[in-house]
TORBAMAR-57134 format. One record per atom (N, C-alpha, C): x, y, z. Coordinates in steps of 0.05 Angstrom, whole numbers, padded with zeros to 5 digits, always signed. Example, Ala and Ser with C-alpha at 12.3 -4.5 7.8 and 13.67 -1.06 7.14 Angstrom:
+00264-00114+00156/+00246-00090+00156/+00264-00066+00156/+00257-00045+00142/+00273-00021+00143/+00258+00001+00157/
//
This chain:
+01241+01811+03212/+01255+01798+03191/+01266+01771+03201/+01261+01748+03188/+01270+01724+03195/+01299+01719+03184/+01314+01704+03201/+01340+01696+03192/+01357+01718+03184/+01355+01740+03197/+01371+01764+03187/+01397+01763+03198/+01409+01786+03209/+01437+01787+03217/+01441+01771+03243/+01422+01763+03259/+01427+01748+03281/+01431+01717+03274/+01424+01712+03250/+01424+01682+03241/+01452+01674+03233/+01456+01649+03228/+01480+01637+03219/+01486+01646+03191/+01509+01656+03186/+01517+01665+03159/+01523+01641+03141/+01540+01623+03152/+01549+01600+03135/+01553+01576+03152/+01537+01554+03147/+01538+01529+03162/+01561+01514+03149/+01584+01516+03162/+01607+01504+03152/+01605+01474+03150/+01591+01461+03168/+01587+01432+03168/+01575+01424+03142/+01554+01438+03135/+01538+01435+03111/+01557+01438+03087/+01572+01458+03086/+01591+01465+03065/+01613+01443+03063/+01622+01433+03084/+01641+01412+03085/+01629+01386+03074/+01605+01380+03082/+01590+01356+03072/+01588+01358+03041/+01580+01381+03031/+01576+01384+03002/+01602+01382+02985/+01624+01392+02999/+01649+01393+02983/+01668+01370+02992/+01659+01350+03007/+01674+01329+03018/+01699+01338+03032/+01695+01361+03047/+01716+01374+03063/+01741+01383+03047/+01738+01389+03023/+01760+01398+03006/+01759+01428+03009/+01780+01439+03024/+01780+01468+03030/+01782+01486+03005/+01798+01477+02986/+01798+01494+02961/+01771+01496+02948/+01758+01472+02947/+01732+01471+02935/+01712+01486+02952/+01715+01487+02977/+01696+01501+02996/+01697+01530+02985/+01722+01542+02984/+01726+01569+02976/+01713+01576+02949/+01718+01558+02931/+01709+01560+02905/+01680+01560+02903/+01667+01542+02916/+01637+01541+02917/+01625+01566+02929/+01634+01575+02952/+01624+01599+02964/+01629+01623+02948/+01651+01627+02935/+01656+01648+02919/+01640+01649+02895/+01635+01626+02884/+01617+01623+02859/+01588+01630+02869/+01579+01623+02891/+01553+01628+02903/+01552+01659+02906/+01570+01671+02918/+01572+01700+02922/+01567+01715+02895/+01583+01707+02875/+01581+01721+02850/+01552+01717+02837/+01542+01692+02837/+01518+01687+02826/+01496+01702+02840/+01496+01700+02867/+01473+01715+02883/+01476+01744+02878/+01500+01754+02877/+01502+01785+02873/+01488+01792+02846/+01492+01777+02826/+01479+01783+02801/+01448+01779+02803/+01440+01758+02815/+01412+01752+02817/+01398+01771+02836/+01410+01780+02857/+01396+01801+02874/+01390+01826+02858/+01406+01832+02840/+01401+01856+02823/+01376+01851+02805/+01375+01827+02794/+01351+01819+02777/+01325+01818+02796/+01329+01809+02819/+01307+01807+02838/+01297+01836+02846/+01316+01854+02852/+01310+01881+02858/+01294+01894+02836/+01302+01890+02811/+01287+01901+02788/+01260+01888+02785/+01255+01864+02789/+01230+01849+02786/+01212+01860+02811/+01224+01864+02833/+01205+01873+02855/+01197+01901+02850/+01215+01918+02838/+01209+01946+02832/+01185+01947+02813/+01184+01928+02795/+01161+01929+02776/+01138+01910+02785/+01139+01900+02809/+01117+01884+02821/+01113+01859+02805/+01134+01849+02794/+01133+01822+02777/+01135+01799+02796/+01113+01791+02805/+01110+01768+02825/+01122+01743+02813/+01115+01737+02789/+01123+01711+02777/+01155+01709+02776/+01169+01731+02766/+01197+01733+02765/+01210+01732+02793/+01198+01747+02813/+01209+01748+02841/+01206+01720+02852/+01186+01705+02849/+01184+01678+02859/+01203+01661+02846/+01207+01661+02819/+01225+01645+02805/+01254+01648+02816/+01262+01675+02818/+01289+01678+02827/+01292+01671+02856/+01273+01681+02874/+01276+01675+02903/+01276+01645+02908/+01260+01631+02895/+01258+01602+02899/+01284+01587+02892/+01293+01594+02869/+01320+01583+02861/+01341+01588+02879/+01341+01614+02892/+01363+01622+02907/+01361+01609+02936/+01337+01604+02944/+01332+01589+02970/+01348+01562+02968/+01344+01548+02947/+01357+01523+02943/+01387+01524+02939/+01396+01543+02923/+01424+01546+02918/+01440+01554+02943/+01428+01572+02958/+01440+01580+02984/+01440+01557+03006/+01416+01546+03007/+01414+01525+03026/+01433+01501+03022/+01436+01495+02997/+01453+01470+02991/+01481+01473+02999/+01493+01497+03000/+01520+01502+03009/+01521+01512+03036/+01501+01517+03050/+01501+01525+03078/+01499+01554+03082/+01491+01571+03061/+01489+01599+03064/+01460+01603+03077/+01459+01598+03104/+01435+01597+03118/+01418+01622+03119/+01432+01646+03125/+01418+01670+03129/+01408+01680+03103/+01423+01676+03080/+01412+01684+03054/+01390+01666+03046/+01390+01641+03052/+01369+01622+03044/+01344+01630+03060/+01346+01637+03084/+01324+01647+03101/+01310+01671+03090/+01329+01691+03082/+01317+01716+03071/+01303+01712+03045/+01314+01694+03027/+01302+01689+03001/+01275+01676+03006/+01273+01659+03027/+01249+01644+03033/+01227+01665+03043/+01236+01684+03059/+01220+01705+03069/+01209+01722+03047/+01226+01727+03028/+01218+01742+03004/+01196+01727+02987/+01200+01700+02985/+01180+01683+02971/+01153+01688+02984/+01152+01686+03011/+01127+01688+03026/+01116+01718+03023/+01132+01736+03023/+01121+01764+03018/+01109+01767+02991/+01122+01756+02972/+01112+01759+02944/+01086+01744+02940/+01086+01719+02952/+01063+01703+02950/+01038+01718+02963/+01044+01731+02986/+01023+01750+02998/+01016+01776+02984/+01032+01780+02963/+01028+01806+02948/+01040+01831+02961/+01057+01826+02982/+01070+01849+02995/+01097+01854+02983/+01095+01870+02961/+01117+01876+02945/+01134+01899+02961/+01120+01916+02976/+01136+01934+02990/+01156+01920+03011/+01146+01902+03025/+01164+01887+03043/+01183+01872+03028/+01179+01860+03004/+01194+01847+02986/+01219+01865+02977/+01213+01890+02971/+01232+01909+02964/+01251+01915+02988/+01240+01917+03010/+01257+01920+03034/+01277+01897+03039/+01264+01874+03034/+01281+01848+03039/+01306+01849+03020/+01302+01859+02996/+01326+01861+02978/+01349+01876+02992/+01343+01896+03007/+01364+01912+03020/+01378+01892+03041/+01363+01877+03055/+01373+01859+03074/+01391+01837+03060/+01382+01829+03036/+01396+01809+03021/+01423+01819+03015/+01427+01845+03007/+01452+01857+03001/+01471+01857+03025/+01460+01864+03048/+01476+01864+03073/+01485+01835+03078/+01467+01815+03077/+01475+01790+03083/+01495+01777+03064/+01493+01785+03038/+01512+01777+03017/+01540+01786+03025/+01541+01811+03034/+01568+01821+03041/+01579+01805+03064/+01564+01797+03083/+01572+01782+03106/+01583+01754+03096/+01569+01744+03076/+01577+01716+03065/+01602+01722+03050/+01606+01744+03035/+01631+01751+03022/+01655+01750+03042/+01651+01765+03063/+01672+01766+03084/+01677+01737+03096/+01656+01722+03102/+01659+01695+03111/+01675+01678+03091/+01671+01682+03067/+01685+01667+03046/+01714+01673+03045/+01719+01699+03053/+01749+01706+03055/+01763+01692+03077/+01749+01683+03098/+01762+01668+03120/+01764+01638+03117/+01755+01626+03095/+01756+01598+03089/+01783+01590+03082/
//
């Protein structure tokens, strides 16, 4: 698994850059991302369970960008991995990746608490 638990959870330099080093905004942005990703992971899990490649790709691709923009590096990497798995037609691996996404999301949630 690429960019899993050994990867960087949150690139604070990227987050500072995006928020112009506004600490309150940094917390707000990361918490908003955590909430949005939490909801989207559930949609992704359901799409993967029904082997809906088009929906999996749409969700995963959007989340790669959203996570990458604010520095949620590990999550962005996992969403990119899922994109590749779905493109390859490997829905079994994609379903497994959803479990890793949930773990990484909780790590990001804890990281957000330390901002």
